[in-house]
C-alpha positions in Angstrom: 5.9 -25.3 0.6 7.1 -22.2 -1.3 6.5 -18.9 0.4 4.5 -16.7 -2.0 3.9 -13.1 -1.0 0.5 -11.6 -1.6 -0.1 -8.3 -3.2 -1.8 -5.7 -1.0 -4.6 -3.6 -2.6 -5.4 -0.4 -0.8 -8.7 1.1 -1.8 -10.0 4.6 -1.2 -13.8 4.9 -1.4 -15.0 8.3 -2.7 -18.8 8.0 -2.0 -20.4 7.5 1.4 -22.0 4.1 1.9 -20.8 2.8 -1.5 -20.2 -1.0 -1.9 -16.7 -2.1 -1.1 -15.1 -3.7 -4.2 -15.0 -7.4 -3.6 -14.9 -10.8 -5.3 -18.2 -12.6 -5.8 -16.6 -15.9 -4.7 -13.3 -16.5 -2.9 -11.9 -18.2 -6.0 -12.8 -15.4 -8.5 -10.0 -13.6 -10.3 -11.8 -10.3 -10.6 -12.7 -7.8 -7.9 -16.0 -6.1 -8.9 -16.3 -2.4 -9.5 -19.7 -0.6 -9.1 -21.0 2.3 -11.2 -21.4 5.3 -8.9 -21.8 8.1 -11.4 -21.4 8.7 -15.2 -20.5 11.4 -17.7 -21.4 11.4 -21.4 -18.2 11.8 -23.3 -18.9 11.2 -27.0 -21.7 9.7 -29.1 -22.8 6.7 -27.1 -19.7 6.7 -24.9 -19.9 7.2 -21.2 -17.2 7.5 -18.5 -18.4 5.5 -15.5 -17.0 6.6 -12.1 -16.4 3.6 -10.0 -15.8 5.8 -6.9 -12.5 4.2 -6.1 -8.8 4.9 -6.3 -6.2 2.3 -5.5 -2.6 1.6 -4.5 -1.0 -1.8 -5.0 2.1 -3.4 -3.6 5.3 -2.7 -5.5 5.7 -4.9 -8.5 2.0 -5.1 -9.4 -0.5 -3.3 -11.6 -4.3 -3.7 -12.3 -6.2 -4.6 -15.4 -9.8 -3.3 -15.5 -12.0 -5.5 -17.7 -15.8 -5.6 -18.2 -18.0 -8.0 -16.3 -19.3 -10.6 -18.8 -22.9 -9.6 -18.0 -22.5 -6.0 -19.1 -23.4 -6.9 -22.7 -26.9 -7.9 -21.4 -27.4 -4.2 -20.6 -26.3 -3.2 -24.2 -22.9 -1.9 -23.2 -19.3 -2.9 -24.0 -16.1 -1.5 -22.6 -15.0 1.1 -25.1 -11.2 0.3 -24.7 -11.5 -3.5 -24.1 -9.2 -3.4 -21.1 -7.8 -0.6 -18.9 -4.4 -0.6 -17.4 -3.9 1.0 -14.0 -0.2 1.7 -13.6 1.3 1.2 -10.1 1.9 5.0 -9.6 -1.6 6.1 -10.6 -3.6 7.4 -7.7 -6.6 9.0 -9.4 -10.2 7.7 -9.5 -10.9 4.7 -11.7 -13.2 5.4 -14.6 -14.6 2.8 -17.0 -15.4 3.9 -20.5 -18.5 2.1 -21.8 -20.1 2.3 -25.2 -23.8 2.0 -25.5 -25.0 -0.3 -28.3 -28.8 -0.1 -27.6 -31.5 2.1 -28.9 -31.7 5.8 -28.0 -29.1 8.1 -26.4 -28.0 5.8 -23.7 -28.6 8.3 -20.8 -31.5 6.2 -19.4 -29.5 3.0 -19.7 -26.6 4.6 -17.9 -28.9 5.7 -15.1 -30.0 2.1 -14.7 -26.3 1.0 -14.4 -25.8 3.1 -11.3 -25.0 1.0 -8.2 -24.6 -2.0 -10.4 -21.4 -4.0 -10.8 -20.0 -3.1 -14.3 -16.3 -4.1 -14.4 -13.7 -5.9 -12.4 -10.1 -5.3 -11.4 -7.6 -8.1 -11.9 -4.3 -7.8 -10.1 -1.2 -8.6 -12.3 2.4 -9.0 -11.5 4.5 -6.3 -13.3 7.2 -8.0 -15.4 9.8 -5.4 -16.3 11.9 -6.1 -19.4 14.7 -4.6 -21.4 13.9 -3.6 -25.0 16.4 -4.7 -27.7 16.2 -3.3 -31.2 17.3 -5.9 -33.8 17.4 -6.1 -37.6 15.6 -9.5 -37.8 13.9 -12.0 -35.6 14.5 -15.8 -35.2 12.7 -18.0 -37.7 9.8 -20.2 -36.5 7.5 -22.8 -38.2 4.6 -20.3 -38.0 6.6 -17.4 -39.2 4.6 -14.4 -40.2 1.3 -16.3 -40.4 -1.4 -14.1 -38.9 -5.1 -14.3 -38.4 -6.4 -17.9 -39.0 -3.0 -19.2 -39.8 -3.2 -22.2 -37.4 -6.5 -23.4 -38.8 
């Protein structure tokens, strides 16, 4: 059997008695993040403080994605996905856009202590960048949105 090393995720909790980020099931890809506080940033956009900062093993980074159920609460993640680079040590904030009626302040208060997003650990794949005058031809070519049917 091939020896596969596991990433280690170190987590600092910044609120007393806050839930520890965890997977709902052992086989889940995402590690749930909880809304601990929020700040209104723009019209219907709120920065949600998850109360955690992290450190990953060398060669890994995190993607922060919304939990699929967040839309039931009339929110979507404002930037679709967040990248937490390996050298970032600050607190993780999740930008949410409120789509419901009203200002969103009351809806944000109801999010507190609820799971709102999840962290997915990804292997960092370094690459070299090469500038070229043209790319190799393919059957698809430059066909964009909807070009495969």
